[in-house]
C-alpha positions in Angstrom: 73.7 124.4 136.1 75.5 121.5 137.3 78.1 120.2 135.1 77.6 116.7 133.5 79.6 114.1 134.8 81.8 111.9 131.4 83.3 108.8 131.9 85.8 107.9 128.9 87.0 104.7 128.7 90.3 104.6 126.6 92.7 106.9 127.5 94.4 106.7 123.5 94.9 109.8 120.9 90.6 110.1 120.6 90.3 109.0 124.2 92.4 112.0 125.4 91.3 114.5 123.2 87.7 113.8 123.8 88.7 114.3 127.2 90.5 117.8 126.7 87.5 119.2 125.2 84.8 118.3 127.5 86.6 119.0 129.6 87.3 122.7 128.7 83.8 122.9 128.1 82.6 122.9 131.6 82.1 118.8 131.9 83.9 116.7 134.8 85.8 114.3 133.3 87.2 110.8 134.4 88.7 108.5 132.3 89.6 104.4 132.9 92.8 103.1 130.9 93.3 99.3 131.2 97.4 99.8 130.6 99.6 101.9 133.1 99.7 104.9 130.7 97.7 107.1 128.5 98.5 106.8 125.1 96.4 103.6 123.1 98.9 102.9 120.0 101.1 106.2 120.5 103.1 104.9 122.9 107.0 104.4 123.0 109.1 100.7 124.2 113.0 100.9 125.7 115.5 98.8 123.4 118.7 98.5 125.5 121.9 98.1 123.0 125.4 98.0 123.8 124.8 99.1 127.4 122.9 102.0 126.1 118.9 102.4 126.1 116.9 103.5 123.1 113.4 104.6 123.1 111.4 103.8 119.9 107.6 104.0 118.7 106.0 100.8 119.3 102.6 101.3 117.7 102.3 104.3 115.7 105.3 106.5 114.4 104.2 109.3 112.2 101.9 112.5 112.5 99.9 113.1 109.9 95.4 112.6 109.9 95.5 115.3 113.3 93.6 118.7 112.3 95.5 121.9 112.7 92.6 123.3 115.0 93.0 120.0 116.8 96.4 120.5 117.7 96.7 124.5 118.8 93.4 124.4 120.4 94.2 121.3 122.8 97.6 123.2 123.5 99.8 120.5 121.8 101.3 123.2 119.2 102.6 125.0 122.3 104.4 122.2 124.2 105.6 120.0 120.8 108.1 120.7 118.3 107.7 119.4 114.8 109.4 118.1 111.1 108.1 117.5 108.2 110.4 116.7 105.6 109.5 118.8 102.3 112.3 116.6 100.1 110.2 114.4 97.3 109.5 110.9 98.5 111.9 108.3 96.8 110.3 105.3 95.0 111.9 102.2 94.1 110.2 99.1 92.0 111.9 96.3 90.6 114.5 96.6 88.8 115.0 100.1 89.0 118.5 101.4 89.0 117.7 104.8 90.1 114.3 105.9 92.3 111.5 107.7 91.1 110.8 111.5 93.3 107.2 112.0 94.2 107.2 115.8 93.7 104.7 117.8 95.7 104.1 120.2 93.1 101.4 118.3 91.0 103.1 120.0 87.2 107.4 118.6 88.6 105.1 115.2 89.8 103.4 114.7 86.5 106.9 115.3 84.0 109.0 112.9 87.0 106.6 110.0 86.1 106.0 110.5 82.7 109.9 110.8 82.2 110.3 107.7 84.8 107.3 105.6 84.7 105.7 106.7 80.9 103.0 107.9 82.6 100.5 109.4 80.0 97.2 110.2 82.1 96.1 113.7 84.1 98.7 113.6 87.2 97.6 117.4 87.5 93.7 116.7 87.5 94.0 113.7 89.8 95.8 116.4 92.5 93.5 118.7 91.9 90.5 117.0 91.8 91.6 114.9 95.3 92.3 118.7 97.0 88.5 119.4 96.2 87.0 116.5 98.1 90.2 116.7 100.8 88.5 120.2 101.1 85.0 118.8 101.8 86.6 116.3 104.6 88.3 118.8 106.7 84.8 121.2 106.3 83.3 118.5 108.2 85.7 118.1 110.4 85.6 121.7 111.7 82.2 121.5 111.9 82.0 117.8 113.5 80.0 116.3 110.5 80.7 113.4 108.7 80.2 113.3 105.4 77.4 111.6 103.5 76.9 110.7 99.8 74.3 113.5 99.7 76.4 115.7 101.3 79.3 114.9 98.4 77.1 115.2 95.9 75.7 118.8 96.6 79.4 120.2 97.4 81.3 117.9 94.8 78.5 117.3 92.0 77.7 113.7 90.6 81.0 112.7 88.6 83.7 113.7 91.8 80.8 111.5 94.3 81.1 108.7 92.0 84.7 108.7 91.2 86.1 109.0 94.6 84.1 107.9 97.0 81.5 105.5 96.1 83.8 104.0 93.6 86.8 101.3 93.5 90.1 102.7 93.9 90.4 100.5 90.6 87.9 102.5 88.4 89.2 105.8 90.2 92.8 104.6 88.9 92.1 103.7 85.2 89.9 106.9 85.0 93.4 109.4 86.1 96.5 107.1 84.9 97.6 105.4 82.1 100.9 103.3 84.1 101.3 100.3 86.1 103.2 102.2 88.7 101.5 105.2 89.3 98.4 103.0 90.1 100.1 101.2 92.6 101.8 104.0 93.8 98.6 106.1 94.4 96.3 103.4 95.1 99.0 102.2 97.8 96.6 103.9 100.9 93.6 101.3 99.8 95.4 98.3 101.5 97.0 99.9 104.7 94.4 99.0 106.7 94.1 95.3 105.7 93.8 93.1 102.7 90.9 94.9 100.3 90.4 94.0 96.8 90.9 97.4 94.7 88.1 97.0 92.6 85.5 97.2 96.8 82.9 99.8 96.3 83.9 102.9 98.2 87.8 101.9 98.5 88.6 104.8 96.4 87.6 107.1 99.3 90.6 105.8 101.4 92.6 108.1 99.1 91.4 111.9 99.7 90.8 110.4 103.6 94.5 109.7 104.0 95.4 113.2 102.7 92.8 115.2 104.4 95.4 115.8 107.6 95.8 119.5 107.7 98.1 119.6 110.6 101.0 119.1 108.1 99.5 120.2 104.7 98.1 116.6 104.0 101.8 115.2 104.8 103.1 113.4 107.6 105.7 114.5 109.7 107.6 113.6 113.3 107.4 114.9 116.5 110.5 115.8 118.5 111.5 113.0 121.0 109.2 110.9 119.4 105.3 110.3 118.2 104.4 109.2 121.7 105.2 112.7 123.2 101.7 113.6 121.6 100.1 111.3 124.1 102.0 112.0 126.8 102.0 116.1 126.6 98.0 115.5 126.0 97.5 113.9 128.9 99.7 116.4 131.5 97.7 119.0 129.8 94.5 117.3 130.5 95.5 116.5 134.2 96.1 120.0 134.9 92.5 121.1 133.1 91.4 118.6 136.1 90.5 115.4 134.1 90.8 112.8 136.6 92.4 109.5 135.2 92.5 106.1 136.5 95.5 103.7 135.0 95.6 99.8 135.1 91.8 99.7 135.6 89.7 96.8 134.2 85.9 97.9 133.5 83.9 95.0 134.7 80.3 96.1 134.2 78.5 99.3 132.7 75.1 100.2 133.1 73.8 103.0 130.8 70.2 103.0 132.4 71.4 103.6 135.5 74.7 105.9 134.6 76.7 104.0 136.4 79.8 101.5 135.5 82.2 100.1 137.8 86.1 99.3 137.2 88.6 97.1 139.2 92.3 98.8 140.3 94.1 96.7 142.7 92.0 94.1 143.1 89.4 96.5 144.3 86.1 97.4 142.5 85.3 101.0 142.5 81.9 102.6 141.1 81.3 105.9 138.9 78.1 107.7 138.5 78.3 109.3 134.6 75.5 111.3 133.0 77.6 110.5 129.7 80.0 107.5 129.2 82.7 107.9 126.0 83.9 104.7 124.7 87.7 105.6 123.4 87.7 102.1 122.5 87.8 100.0 119.5 84.3 99.5 118.0 84.7 95.5 119.6 85.4 96.2 122.9 83.1 98.8 123.4 80.0 96.6 121.4 80.8 93.7 124.2 80.2 96.6 127.6 77.1 98.2 126.2 75.7 96.3 123.2 72.7 94.0 122.8 73.4 90.6 121.7 72.4 91.5 118.1 74.8 94.6 118.0 77.6 92.0 119.1 76.8 89.7 116.4 76.5 92.6 113.8 80.1 94.1 115.1 82.1 90.9 115.4 81.0 90.0 112.0 83.1 92.8 110.6 85.9 92.5 108.5 89.0 93.0 111.1 91.5 91.6 109.5 95.2 93.2 109.2 97.9 92.6 107.1 100.2 95.3 108.2 104.5 94.7 109.8 106.3 96.7 111.5 110.7 96.3 111.8 112.5 98.8 113.7 115.7 99.2 113.1 118.6 100.7 115.1 122.1 101.8 113.6 125.6 102.5 115.6 126.1 105.6 113.1 123.8 107.9 110.9 122.2 106.1 107.9 123.9 106.0 104.7 121.7 106.4 101.8 122.7 105.2 98.5 120.5 107.4 96.7 119.6 110.6 98.0 120.3 114.5 96.8 122.4 117.6 98.4 119.2 118.9 100.0 119.8 119.3 103.7 116.6 116.6 104.5 117.4 114.4 102.0 118.2 111.9 104.6 115.1 112.6 106.6 112.6 111.6 102.9 110.0 109.0 103.2 111.6 106.2 101.1 109.2 103.2 99.7 110.0 99.8 98.2 107.9 97.6 96.1 108.1 94.2 96.0 105.8 93.9 92.8 105.4 95.3 89.4 102.0 94.7 88.0 98.7 95.9 89.7 97.9 92.2 89.5 100.7 91.4 91.4 100.0 93.9 93.7 96.5 92.5 94.3 97.3 89.1 94.7 99.8 89.9 96.6 97.3 91.9 99.2 94.8 88.8 99.4 97.5 86.0 99.8 97.6 86.5 103.6 93.7 86.0 104.1 95.2 82.4 103.9 96.5 82.3 107.5 98.7 79.2 105.7 100.5 81.9 103.5 102.7 83.8 106.5 103.9 86.4 104.1 103.6 87.7 100.9 106.0 91.0 99.5 104.1 93.7 98.4 105.6 97.1 99.8 107.6 98.8 102.0 107.0 102.1 103.7 110.1 103.7 105.5 110.1 106.6 108.1 113.3 108.0 109.0 112.7 108.9 112.7 116.7 109.4 114.0 117.2 111.7 110.5 114.0 113.6 112.0 115.1 113.5 115.6 118.2 115.2 114.0 116.6 118.2 112.1 115.0 118.9 115.1 118.6 119.0 117.7 117.3 115.9 119.6 120.3 113.8 120.3 119.7 110.0 120.6 122.3 107.4 120.7 121.3 105.2 117.7 119.9 106.1 114.0 116.3 104.5 113.6 114.2 103.5 111.5 110.4 102.2 111.1 109.6 100.3 108.4 106.0 99.3 107.6 105.8 96.2 105.6 102.9 94.6 103.6 101.5 91.3 103.2 101.7 89.1 106.5 99.1 86.8 107.9 97.3 87.2 111.6 98.9 83.6 112.2 102.6 84.6 113.7 104.6 86.1 116.0 107.2 88.5 114.6 109.7 86.5 117.2 108.7 83.1 115.4 109.2 84.6 111.5 113.2 85.3 110.9 113.2 84.9 108.0 110.4 87.3 107.1 112.6 89.7 108.8 115.7 88.4 106.8 113.9 89.3 103.6 112.8 92.6 105.3 116.5 93.6 105.7 117.7 92.7 102.4 115.3 95.3 100.3 115.8 97.6 102.9 120.1 97.2 103.5 120.1 97.4 99.0 119.6 101.2 99.8 122.2 101.8 102.8 125.6 102.1 101.9 126.5 101.0 105.7 124.2 98.2 106.5 126.9 96.5 108.8 126.4 99.6 111.1 122.5 97.7 112.3 122.9 96.8 115.5 119.1 96.1 116.6 115.6 95.3 115.2 112.4 94.3 116.5 109.6 92.6 113.6 105.8 93.6 115.4 103.1 91.5 113.2 99.5 91.8 113.3 99.4 88.9 116.0 102.0 91.2 117.7 99.4 94.3 117.6 96.4 92.3 118.0 98.0 91.2 121.6 99.8 94.6 122.4 97.0 96.8 121.8 94.0 94.3 122.0 93.4 95.5 117.5 90.3 93.0 116.5 92.5 91.3 113.9 95.6 92.9 114.3 94.1 95.9 112.2 95.7 98.9 113.2 92.7 101.0 112.1 90.8 98.7 114.0 88.3 97.7 110.5 89.1 97.0 106.6 87.7 99.9 104.7 85.7 98.9 102.2 81.8 98.8 101.1 79.7 98.6 103.7 82.3 99.5 106.3 83.7 102.7 104.7 84.4 105.4 106.5 81.1 107.3 106.9 79.6 104.0 107.4 81.3 103.3 110.4 78.9 104.2 112.8 77.0 102.5 115.8 74.1 105.0 115.9 70.9 104.0 115.2 70.1 108.1 114.4 73.6 108.8 112.9 72.6 111.6 111.0 71.5 113.6 114.3 74.1 111.8 116.3 76.7 109.5 114.5 78.7 108.9 117.1 76.1 108.0 119.5 75.9 104.2 120.4 73.1 102.5 119.1 69.7 104.0 120.7 71.3 104.6 124.1 71.0 108.8 124.7 74.8 109.0 126.8 76.7 106.6 125.4 79.1 107.6 122.7 81.8 106.3 121.0 85.0 107.5 119.2 87.8 105.0 118.9 90.0 104.8 116.1 87.6 102.2 114.5 84.9 105.3 113.9 85.0 107.8 111.2 87.4 109.1 110.0 90.1 106.9 111.2 93.1 106.2 113.1 97.4 107.6 112.4 97.6 109.3 115.4 94.9 111.8 114.3 92.4 112.7 117.4 89.5 113.5 115.1 87.3 111.3 115.8 87.6 112.4 119.6 87.0 116.1 118.7 83.7 115.5 116.5 82.6 113.1 119.0 83.0 115.2 121.7 80.9 118.5 120.0 78.3 116.3 119.1 78.2 115.1 123.0 78.1 119.0 123.7 75.2 119.8 121.2 73.2 117.4 123.5 74.5 118.5 126.7 73.7 121.6 125.1 77.1 123.0 126.4 78.4 124.1 123.2 
C-alpha cells in the first residue's frame, strides 16, 4: 500500500505534534511554515543587556495543557527536563498585608480560604466535581473524541453537565462559593482568552478545560532552557523521522479537489501534491485558504478579541520576594495580583477594553518565575527573568507606545520585591503586538473568545463533527487543528494529536 502524502501548513505545536504521529504511522509528511523557524507562538527572542545576551519566551511561557502520553510518545520526555513548583500559589488582593496561599490539597485550601477570605462554601466539593469533569475530558483526549453535551450527560449526569459545561461561570461560582475573592480567583481562567462576560452560557467549561493537562497533573510548569525547547526539540525529532519542513515559505494557492498546494520560497513558486492537507493554523487563515465565501463570512464573524498583555522582565541579581516561605521552591511559586475587590469590578474591568479608546483597565496579573525555575533545573543564565501576563488591554496600541501602562504594571510587581533596583530590562507586548508577531486574529493567544456558540466543542469547522470533528467543511482530504480548535493552546499539542488520529482512521492507518 502506498504511503499517504500529507502536507501540514503551520509548524506550531499542533502542526508539529500532528506531523510526529502521522509520520510514525506510515505517512510521508511535509510541513510548510511562513517563519524562519518552527514553533509558532512557542519561540524565543534574545535580549542584549549590558553586553550580555539572554533568551526569553516571546509568546507562550509555561507548559500545562499537554497530555502526558503525547509528551512520552513523541519522544519529548527523553530529551527535555521539566520542573513544576509544588509550593502553593501566592494570591494578593487590594489592601492585603500578606498573601493567601492556594494549596493543592482541597481540605487545606478550604481552611485557608475560610481564614483569609471568609469562604463558607463548598471548596472541597468544587475541586472534587471539577476532577470528575477533568477525567471525562482526558478520556476524550486519549480516544481523540471531542466531547458533546450528550456524552457529558451520560458520563457526568445532568447536574454536573449543567454546572460545569453548559452553564455560566457566574452560576458555577455562586453554586459552590460565597466569597467574592474565591469567585474571582476561580473564575480567572474564563477571561484569559478574551473579554468574556462571566454570565455567558458555557463559560463554566473553561475552568475544567484549563486544568485538564496531564503532563503535570493539571498544573503548569517549566522546561529547562525555556518553553521554546519543546518546539525546537520536536522539530528535530520530526526531521530525524523523515518529516520534510520548508521554512520561510508562503502558501500561494490550495486546490483540495486536485490534491495540490502551491507555495513560494525565495521568490520561486513550487508545487506539492497531497492525499491529505492539515491546516495547523488559526481558523481564519485556514478558512481564507480553503473555505467557501459562506465559510469565510461565518469565520470572520467569530469573536477573536484578545485582552492579555505580557511584560518580560529581567533582573541582574536573583529576585528577593517580600513574601515567601522556607520551602526551597518558594522563589518559583506562581504569584497573582488582583487590582479589583469584587466580581462586579472584575467584570467591568474585563469588558472595559472592548472600547478601543480605553487602553488599559487593571484586572489581575499572573507572575511566572522563569529564572527561579531555571535555577531549580540547574540551568545557568546571566539574568533572573519573569513573565508577567496581565489584564486588560485593548487591541489599539503597541507595547512600545504604552509607557504609562508599563509603569503601572511594574509598580504593582515591584511592591512585592525587595530589590526592584536590580531590574535592568523589560519588554511589553500587547494584543496588537501578538496579532502582528504571530498573526493572531484579534490578538488572542487562543484565537477565539470562549463563550456560547464558540466554546471548545463548538469550535469545529466540519460539516460532520460527530464523525470527523477536525475535518474542514465537507472536504474529505482537509483537516484543521490550529489552537483555535478544541481543546485550546497553552503549548498543548492535544488538538494536533486528536486531528492526526481522526485522519489516520479515515485513511485506515490506525
